[in-house]
RODO-2510 file (C-alpha; in nm, 4 decimals, decimal comma):
residues 275
     n   res          X          Y          Z
     1     m     0,0081     0,0152    -0,0234
     2     s     0,0794     0,3505    -0,0894
     3     g     0,1623     0,4590     0,2947
     4     s     0,3496     0,1744     0,3837
     5     r     0,6347     0,2152     0,6319
     6     r     0,9352    -0,0181     0,6624
     7     a     1,1747    -0,1019     0,9200
     8     a     1,4728    -0,3707     0,9677
     9     v     1,7354    -0,5124     1,1803
    10     l     2,0717    -0,5430     0,9909
    11     g     2,3741    -0,7104     1,1095
    12     s     2,6050    -1,0329     1,0188
    13     p     2,5350    -1,2877     1,1401
    14     i     2,1400    -1,1873     1,1726
    15     a     1,9352    -1,4972     1,1786
    16     h     1,9157    -1,5407     1,5266
    17     s     1,8018    -1,1960     1,6083
    18     l     1,4876    -1,1337     1,8074
    19     s     1,4072    -0,7739     1,6802
    20     p     1,1786    -0,8729     1,4386
    21     v     0,9466    -1,0438     1,6852
    22     l     0,9658    -0,7485     1,9375
    23     h     0,8990    -0,4660     1,6691
    24     r     0,6350    -0,6516     1,5156
    25     a     0,4476    -0,7472     1,8554
    26     a     0,4747    -0,3395     1,9070
    27     y     0,3374    -0,2697     1,5777
    28     a     0,0350    -0,5151     1,6386
    29     e    -0,0416    -0,3708     1,9750
    30     l    -0,0212    -0,0077     1,8329
    31     g    -0,2358    -0,0853     1,5418
    32     l     0,0167    -0,0011     1,2752
    33     d    -0,1004    -0,2414     1,0410
    34     h     0,0840    -0,0526     0,7536
    35     w     0,4271    -0,0966     0,9196
    36     s     0,6792    -0,3921     0,8261
    37     y     1,0220    -0,4932     1,0151
    38     d     1,2492    -0,7645     0,8590
    39     r     1,5889    -0,8452     0,9099
    40     f     1,8690    -0,8352     0,6477
    41     e     2,2193    -1,0061     0,6483
    42     v     2,4479    -0,7112     0,5965
    43     d     2,8156    -0,6714     0,6761
    44     e     3,0540    -0,3609     0,6783
    45     a     3,1329    -0,3797     0,3290
    46     a     2,7571    -0,4107     0,2080
    47     l     2,6297    -0,1212     0,4340
    48     p     2,6777     0,1696     0,2162
    49     g     2,5267     0,0252    -0,0794
    50     f     2,2183    -0,1011     0,1215
    51     l     2,1752     0,2525     0,2722
    52     d     2,1904     0,4225    -0,0773
    53     g     1,9342     0,1675    -0,1636
    54     l     1,6522     0,2508     0,0602
    55     d     1,3398     0,4939    -0,0485
    56     a     1,1016     0,6937     0,1216
    57     s     0,8955     0,4358     0,2814
    58     w     1,2046     0,3604     0,5225
    59     a     1,1513     0,5033     0,8851
    60     g     1,4321     0,3109     1,0458
    61     l     1,7026     0,0590     1,1234
    62     s     1,8150    -0,1445     1,3964
    63     l     2,2051    -0,2114     1,3981
    64     t     2,3849    -0,4915     1,5555
    65     m     2,7027    -0,6421     1,5242
    66     p     2,9646    -0,5553     1,3145
    67     l     2,7899    -0,2164     1,2162
    68     k     2,7521    -0,0034     1,5356
    69     r     3,0640     0,1705     1,4490
    70     a     3,0885     0,1228     1,0615
    71     v     2,7674     0,3086     1,0309
    72     i     2,9101     0,6500     1,1845
    73     p     3,0395     0,8041     0,8827
    74     l     2,7448     0,7358     0,6684
    75     l     2,5125     0,9250     0,8961
    76     d     2,4387     1,2862     0,8735
    77     e     2,4291     1,3319     1,2528
    78     i     2,4561     1,1279     1,5779
    79     s     2,3039     1,1692     1,9316
    80     a     2,5549     1,2511     2,2004
    81     t     2,4704     0,9192     2,3742
    82     a     2,5809     0,7378     2,0397
    83     a     2,9196     0,9660     2,0295
    84     s     3,0001     0,9052     2,3982
    85     v     3,0571     0,5478     2,3004
    86     e     3,1026     0,5481     1,9476
    87     a     2,8373     0,2931     1,8737
    88     v     2,4913     0,3355     1,6773
    89     n     2,2506     0,0992     1,7064
    90     t     1,9246     0,2988     1,5922
    91     v     1,8971     0,4874     1,2736
    92     v     1,5990     0,7013     1,1988
    93     f     1,5333     0,8576     0,8693
    94     t     1,4075     1,1959     0,9003
    95     e     1,1089     1,3815     0,7162
    96     d     1,3601     1,5979     0,5197
    97     g     1,5835     1,2642     0,4276
    98     r     1,8593     1,2897     0,6920
    99     r     1,9874     0,9805     0,8753
   100     a     2,0307     1,0168     1,2456
   101     g     2,1827     0,7770     1,4582
   102     d     2,1176     0,7206     1,8204
   103     n     2,2036     0,4607     2,0788
   104     t     1,9218     0,2987     2,2733
   105     d     2,1465     0,0176     2,4553
   106     i     2,2773     0,2796     2,7146
   107     p     1,9178     0,4152     2,8066
   108     g     1,7583     0,0582     2,7972
   109     m     2,0065    -0,0745     3,0239
   110     i     1,9463     0,1793     3,2738
   111     a     1,5620     0,1498     3,2042
   112     a     1,6126    -0,2120     3,2540
   113     l     1,7986    -0,1471     3,5998
   114     r     1,5202     0,0900     3,7240
   115     e     1,2302    -0,1648     3,6422
   116     r     1,3995    -0,3690     3,8904
   117     g     1,4311    -0,0819     4,1490
   118     i     1,8032    -0,0130     4,0959
   119     d     1,8605     0,3484     4,0640
   120     k     2,1801     0,3903     4,2699
   121     v     2,4834     0,1529     4,3580
   122     e     2,8019     0,2750     4,5397
   123     s     3,0303     0,0385     4,3381
   124     a     3,0101    -0,1976     4,0382
   125     a     3,1781    -0,4735     3,8430
   126     v     3,2210    -0,5056     3,4639
   127     l     3,3035    -0,8420     3,3151
   128     g     3,4527    -0,8157     2,9531
   129     a     3,5838    -0,5264     2,7754
   130     g     3,4025    -0,5199     2,4090
   131     a     3,1291    -0,2967     2,2668
   132     t     2,8573    -0,3715     2,5443
   133     a     3,1081    -0,2966     2,8099
   134     s     3,1557     0,0280     2,6909
   135     s     2,7925     0,0979     2,7079
   136     a     2,7644    -0,0595     3,0673
   137     l     3,0249     0,1958     3,1576
   138     a     2,8002     0,4613     3,0194
   139     a     2,5011     0,3222     3,1903
   140     l     2,6965     0,3010     3,4954
   141     a     2,7885     0,6815     3,4642
   142     a     2,4359     0,7459     3,5797
   143     v     2,3831     0,4664     3,8130
   144     c     2,7031     0,4075     4,0131
   145     s     2,8682     0,6828     4,2490
   146     g     3,1895     0,4964     4,3085
   147     p     3,4484     0,3088     4,1269
   148     v     3,3814     0,0161     3,8682
   149     t     3,6060    -0,2758     3,8710
   150     a     3,6808    -0,4118     3,4837
   151     c     3,7896    -0,7529     3,4656
   152     v     3,9598    -0,8206     3,1303
   153     r     4,2081    -1,0201     2,9436
   154     g     4,5256    -0,8834     2,8404
   155     p     4,6822    -0,5170     2,8810
   156     g     4,5259    -0,4189     2,5556
   157     r     4,1854    -0,4506     2,6614
   158     a     4,2917    -0,2879     3,0064
   159     a     4,4042     0,0182     2,8412
   160     e     4,0910     0,0400     2,6478
   161     m     3,8443     0,0347     2,9426
   162     r     4,0520     0,2972     3,1356
   163     a     4,0499     0,5313     2,8441
   164     w     3,6448     0,4546     2,8070
   165     g     3,6216     0,5426     3,1970
   166     e     3,8312     0,8532     3,1646
   167     r     3,6070     0,9490     2,8712
   168     l     3,2541     0,8752     3,0406
   169     g     3,3549     1,0013     3,3854
   170     v     3,3498     0,6590     3,5414
   171     d     3,6431     0,5735     3,7931
   172     v     3,7559     0,2308     3,6194
   173     v     3,9686    -0,0043     3,8051
   174     v     4,1235    -0,2488     3,5878
   175     a     4,1418    -0,6288     3,7343
   176     d     4,2883    -0,9392     3,5224
   177     w     4,0352    -1,1765     3,4301
   178     a     4,2024    -1,4366     3,6630
   179     d     4,0809    -1,2210     3,9692
   180     a     3,7141    -1,1955     3,8353
   181     a     3,5733    -1,4167     4,1166
   182     t     3,6690    -1,1663     4,3791
   183     a     3,4742    -0,8861     4,1653
   184     l     3,1627    -1,0861     4,1962
   185     s     3,1194    -0,9425     4,5439
   186     a     3,0290    -0,5968     4,4109
   187     p     2,6734    -0,4489     4,4626
   188     l     2,5981    -0,4901     4,0630
   189     v     2,7978    -0,6827     3,8385
   190     i     2,7418    -0,6600     3,4576
   191     a     2,8315    -0,9555     3,2512
   192     t     2,8811    -0,8344     2,8636
   193     t     3,0790    -1,1540     2,7714
   194     p     2,9914    -1,4230     2,4932
   195     a     2,8107    -1,7371     2,5897
   196     g     2,9972    -1,9812     2,7909
   197     a     3,2670    -1,7322     2,9115
   198     t     3,1351    -1,6877     3,2596
   199     d     3,0385    -2,0301     3,3333
   200     a     3,3536    -2,1196     3,5208
   201     l     3,2660    -1,8110     3,7833
   202     a     2,9241    -1,9852     3,8764
   203     a     3,1259    -2,1909     4,1652
   204     s     3,2378    -1,8262     4,2980
   205     v     2,9317    -1,6618     4,3354
   206     p     2,8954    -1,5098     4,7142
   207     k     2,7040    -1,6218     4,9600
   208     t     2,4846    -1,3178     4,9631
   209     p     2,5155    -1,1813     4,6149
   210     g     2,3859    -0,8248     4,4938
   211     i     2,2587    -0,7808     4,1567
   212     l     2,3626    -0,9470     3,8534
   213     f     2,2904    -0,8030     3,4834
   214     d     2,3636    -1,0765     3,2277
   215     v     2,3209    -0,9109     2,8666
   216     l     2,2886    -1,2596     2,7148
   217     y     1,9753    -1,3851     2,6436
   218     e     2,0385    -1,7232     2,4534
   219     p     2,1383    -1,9585     2,5901
   220     w     1,9212    -1,8421     2,9026
   221     p     1,9535    -1,8637     3,1822
   222     t     2,3430    -1,8705     3,1785
   223     a     2,5230    -2,0796     3,4479
   224     l     2,6199    -1,7887     3,6382
   225     a     2,2735    -1,6459     3,6270
   226     t     2,1480    -1,9768     3,7531
   227     a     2,4166    -1,9987     4,0605
   228     w     2,3310    -1,6588     4,1392
   229     s     1,9484    -1,6878     4,1552
   230     s     1,9724    -1,9989     4,3375
   231     r     2,1769    -1,7830     4,6206
   232     g     1,9014    -1,5506     4,6352
   233     g     2,0842    -1,2480     4,4301
   234     a     1,8403    -1,0580     4,1960
   235     v     1,9174    -1,1183     3,8123
   236     v     1,8428    -0,8971     3,5238
   237     g     1,8698    -1,0775     3,1916
   238     g     1,9722    -1,0036     2,8374
   239     l     1,5830    -1,0233     2,7329
   240     d     1,5286    -0,7355     2,9629
   241     l     1,7762    -0,5150     2,8164
   242     l     1,6781    -0,6234     2,4475
   243     v     1,3261    -0,5422     2,5142
   244     h     1,4033    -0,1895     2,6525
   245     q     1,6220    -0,0890     2,4033
   246     a     1,3798    -0,2177     2,1283
   247     l     1,1040    -0,0304     2,3037
   248     l     1,3197     0,3079     2,2509
   249     q     1,3678     0,2145     1,8987
   250     v     0,9950     0,1842     1,8173
   251     e     0,9138     0,5103     1,9798
   252     r     1,2049     0,6877     1,7702
   253     m     1,1065     0,5229     1,4566
   254     t     0,7089     0,5380     1,4738
   255     g     0,6833     0,8656     1,6639
   256     r     0,4340     0,6701     1,9042
   257     a     0,4945     0,6588     2,2877
   258     p     0,4551     0,4637     2,5024
   259     a     0,5561     0,1434     2,3174
   260     p     0,3940    -0,1745     2,4690
   261     l     0,6727    -0,3128     2,7068
   262     g     0,4218    -0,6044     2,8083
   263     a     0,3211    -0,7127     2,4653
   264     m     0,6869    -0,6859     2,3419
   265     r     0,8579    -0,8862     2,6642
   266     q     0,5759    -1,1492     2,6262
   267     a     0,6461    -1,1948     2,2625
   268     g     1,0304    -1,2388     2,3061
   269     e     0,9799    -1,4772     2,6021
   270     a     0,7340    -1,6898     2,3619
   271     a     0,9755    -1,6983     2,0878
   272     l     1,2889    -1,8051     2,3180
   273     t     1,0905    -2,0836     2,4554
   274     a     0,9782    -2,1994     2,1138
   275     r     1,3603    -2,2353     2,0081
***
């Protein structure tokens, strides 16, 4: 139909993405029958051509790895939030044809924590040092009043996390991955590592753990999250992050707010259960 609007998630690999499930659930709940949301396998080399081929029916894009930094030179503007971590996960096409980049991972992370009543902590720990870890530091700039211990492998990663800390105004104390078990005693622990990387830490969960935010949603629960819950600790999962950052994307792309958090989470849970 002539008034149709399009959006999609791009990345490589992309087949596993839950974004279509979440965005389509939002469209259905909001009565946006003329909106569609798809997924496309796109790597860095193919990204410029893909963007140039889009017509006026396109409202926005969600971006996952490896495109969050590669897209920046191709945009007309990016938000201060996206610039703070040099990562864009959301592109909105404005009415005058401009490409505007934003980052909903950071406010999504803060919203997922606040949903569980976590507004402020005195210290925290981050496991890992990739792109998600820098977003975690940016979120902690708003949530954590004291030092953040970053557990990383190798001096290169250590230097990177110190630099991000300085840039974001976070007091980062770097620790070697071998000492990660000690960091689990922090009031808030954010695990940003790939599947399986924290499994060995499950045996080291303290007797009275604080809050664990594990950004993985598949496989779920992780060994660390299971051990954490069994000790009575609060766990925020990757689906919480995924839903909250997608909710913000829906609002930015459609101009409709509030997006339906409950319907989106329910759709995500059902999709994961079916896998």
